[in-house]
N, C-alpha and C positions, 0 to 999 in steps of 0.2 A: 140457492145462497140460504135461504132461513135454516131447510134440513140441516145446514153445517152450523146454527149458530151465529151464522153473521147477518148484522143489522141490513133492513130492506127496506127501511122508513126512512121518510126526506131527515126531518129534524128529530135527533134524539131527543127522548123524554129530558128532562130538569133532571140538573142531578149528572149525568152523561156526556161525554163529546164521542165525535167517531174515531175512530184508529183509521184513517184513510187505507192504510198498507192491510189490516188482515181483513176490513169494515166490518169489525165486533167495536161492542162500548165497552169504554171504560170510565171511570170513575172521576169527574171532575170537581178537582175539591174543592173550591170556591162553591161551585154550586150545592155540592153535599152535606158542605156548611151550613146552607141556607133551606134546605130541604129537612136535615135534622130539625131544626131552627123551627121549622112550622109545624114539622109533627110533634113535638114537644109542647109548642103553646096549645095545637089543639087535643092536645091527653090532656093538660091542663085544663080545660073547658074553653078558651078563646075562641068566638067567634070569629067569622073574617073580617069584619072592620077591626077589630081591635089587634090580630094578626096583623094586618096591613099596614094600620099606626105600627106599631111593634117595628117592624122590617123598613120603614122611612131610613134605613141608611146609606153610604154612600155601595153601588154596585159595581160587583165584580166586572171586568173585563171581560171573563167567561160570559158572563149575562150578558152583557154590552154586544158579541156578536150577533148580526141579522142574518148570518149564513147558519144556522146552527149544522149545517151537515159534514164540522168538521174543519 
């Protein structure tokens, strides 16, 4: 499957969700916003403690899924 560009792992990386029909990753918009914010804060020089504090906001439904396989 990996040779064909299909996801073979269990949980997709943060910012993505699995399309069960194609077995390919697609962007999860809610998580993508979070990933972009983390990168932005990191580039600005913020450390993990400050980033964690900054991100204490309501968590999207996408992030609350315990089964992240789609």
